[in-house]
C-alpha positions, -999 to 999 in steps of 0.1 A, spaced: 314 257 -521 300 256 -485 329 276 -473 323 302 -501 287 304 -488 298 310 -452 328 332 -458 321 351 -490 283 350 -488 277 334 -521 244 316 -530 254 281 -539 234 263 -512 213 290 -496 177 280 -491 155 298 -516 185 313 -535 208 284 -541 207 250 -556 200 224 -530 200 195 -555 235 208 -566 247 201 -531 234 165 -533 252 161 -566 285 173 -551 281 152 -520 273 119 -539 299 126 -567 325 126 -540 312 102 -514 303 73 -537 338 68 -551 353 75 -516 335 44 -504 353 23 -531 387 39 -522 382 24 -488 371 -10 -500 395 -17 -529 427 -17 -508 410 -43 -485 403 -65 -515 439 -63 -526 453 -69 -491 430 -99 -485 438 -115 -518 476 -110 -513 475 -124 -477 456 -155 -487 480 -161 -516 511 -156 -494 498 -178 -465 488 -206 -489 522 -203 -507 504 -205 -540 499 -179 -567 465 -163 -566 441 -178 -591 429 -151 -616 452 -124 -605 449 -105 -638 411 -106 -637 411 -95 -601 433 -65 -610 410 -57 -640 379 -60 -619 392 -36 -593 401 -11 -621 366 -15 -635 351 -8 -600 372 24 -598 361 36 -632 324 27 -628 322 43 -593 320 78 -607 288 76 -628 270 55 -602 265 86 -579 235 93 -601 214 65 -586 212 85 -554 197 113 -574 169 93 -591 142 107 -569 156 142 -563 132 159 -587 155 159 -618 144 167 -654 122 142 -671 148 134 -698 174 125 -671 151 100 -653 158 71 -676 196 76 -675 195 79 -637 172 49 -634 197 28 -654 225 35 -629 204 21 -601 212 -15 -592 
């Protein structure tokens, strides 16, 4: 969308004409799950290395796998807690507030 603004002269994020809060939504909708895509492989690697070096099966392997899956699924709606003070509609404030930790 930024490239469209620069190359095709659209008005997605132009000050005064575009939607600045829309840019924040796009940024956090991408960036929040991207953080978890960097962290989750580390969780898996550490748990496998510890299990291999101790020569014992990992305790709670199924729950570990399910918790990583839950983190991946829940990462998408959590972007909204960054938008809590962005001047959103009054009806959305409660929903955005509930996504905040």
